[in-house]
N, C-alpha and C positions, 0 to 999 in steps of 0.2 A: 154581830150580824155577819153572816156569810154571804159572799158575792157569788152568784151562780156563774159557772163557766160561760154560759151562753151570753151573758152581759159583758164578758171580758172582751169580746170582739169589738163591741162599740167603744169600750175604753181604749183599746189598742188603736183603733182608727183615730180617735181624738188625740191620743198621745203622739201619733205619727204626724199629725197635721196641725200647725198652729194657725195658719191662715190659708186662703185659697191659693196665694202665691207659693206656699210651701207644699202644696199637694204633690206627692210622688207621682211620676208618670208610669212607673213599672214596679210590679212586685217580682222580686228575684227569687225569693226562697221563704220558707217558713219552718218553724219547729214547734212541736207540741211538747211542752214541758210537763214532766211528771215528778212527783215527790218520791223519796226513797221507798215508801210503802206501795208505790204504784198508782196512787191517786192522781188524776189529772190536776195540773197546777196552773195552766195557762198556755200562752202562745208567745212566740217571737216571730216577727216579720222582718225580712230584709227587703227594703224598698229603695228605689233610686229615682233621681231626677237629674238627667244628664250624667255628669261625672261624679255627683254626690251620692254616696251610699249611706243609708241610715238603718240602724237596727232599732226596732220598736218592740217593747216587751210589756205584757200585762200578765201578772201572776197573782195567785191567791193561795192561801194555806201556809204561808210562811210566818215566822214570828215577827212581832213588831220591831222596828228599828232598821239599822243599816246592815246591808249584806254585800259581800264581795260578789261581783257580777263580771263574768269573763267569757271570752271565746277560748275554747280548749282545742288542742291539736288533733284530736281523733273523734270522728263522728260516731261514737258508740256510747251508750248510756246504760251500762249494766248496773242494776240495783243490787244491793242497797246503797253502796258507797260511791258509785259513779266514777271510780278511779280509772275505769276503762277509757274515759275521755282524755287521758293523758294530762300533760301540763298546759300552761297558757300558750296560745298561738303566738309564735314569735319568729316569723319567717326571715326577719332581717337581723336576728341576734342582738337585739337591744336589751338594756337592763330592765328590771321590773319596776313598775309603779308610775302612776301619773305624776308623781312628785320627783321622779328620778331626774337628776341634773342633766343627764345625757339624752333624755327622751325615753319614752316608754315603748313597749311592744304592742303589736296589733291587738292582742288579746286583752289588754288592760282597758277596762271600762270604768266609768264612775260607779261608786256604790249605789245600789238599789235601796231605796228607803221605803219600808212597808209601814202602813198605817196600823192603828190599834186593831183593825179588823183583819190584819194579815194580808192586805192587798197592796200592790204597787204597780205603777206604770213608769216607763222611762222611754226616752227617745235619745239615741246617741248617734251622732254623725261619725262614721269611721274615718280614720286618717289614711290618706293615700289615694292613688288614682283608682278609678273603678276597675280597670284591668288588673292591677296588682292585688286589690282586695279580693276580687272574684277568683283569681288564680290561687291565692292562699287559702281561701275558704273551701274551695271545691277541688282540692288536690285529690290524690288517689284514696286517702282515708277519710276525707271529709272533716267537718268541724262540729263541735258541740257547744251549746250555750249552757253555762253552768252558773247556778246561784249557790253561794256558800252560806254557812250558818252565821258567820261573824263579818264585820266590816273589813275591807282591804285597807291596810294602813298606808298604802301608797308608796312604800319604799322597800319593805323587807323582801329579800330574795328567798325562794324564787316565786312565791305566791301571795305575798302581802299579808301573811299570817291570818288568812281569812277563814280558817277552820274547815270543818267537814263540809262536804258537798250535800246540799239538801234538795236541789232540784236540777234536772238536766233535760235537754232536748237536742235532737240532731237537726241541723239545718239541711233541708231538702229543697232542691230546685223545683 
């Protein structure tokens, strides 16, 4: 069963909010994700409540299973390989991976897990102060949200052995 993109907005809203107390007070940015063949794949929303910044994503059209999910250094998504998005966003020069003993970089996000229908939603609170996060995301060349073909192993340098890039979107204020 395929999920219409129009329904994904509702899924994203639900993914972004667990209870009334968790409702974000501001939408800071969004990204329209596309697959390598140009087909729309979903959306990512950057929302905030006070100093807490959260990235919520809803995607369709990817394979079942775990996928590396990252913020990349350049706000460009040139198909078909999306390498124009550069490497992982790492403004503080940290090691790669959520399992890195010394901490991870800003672009490291938990794996996105797609259902058998090829859909996935996730809500991730970004680490750092709101000011630092926004400065890193909206620097001169912007930031892309990238989904990879394979899971991120949480440790391998520089990209977690997550495979090719299968979907990409540029965060826009």
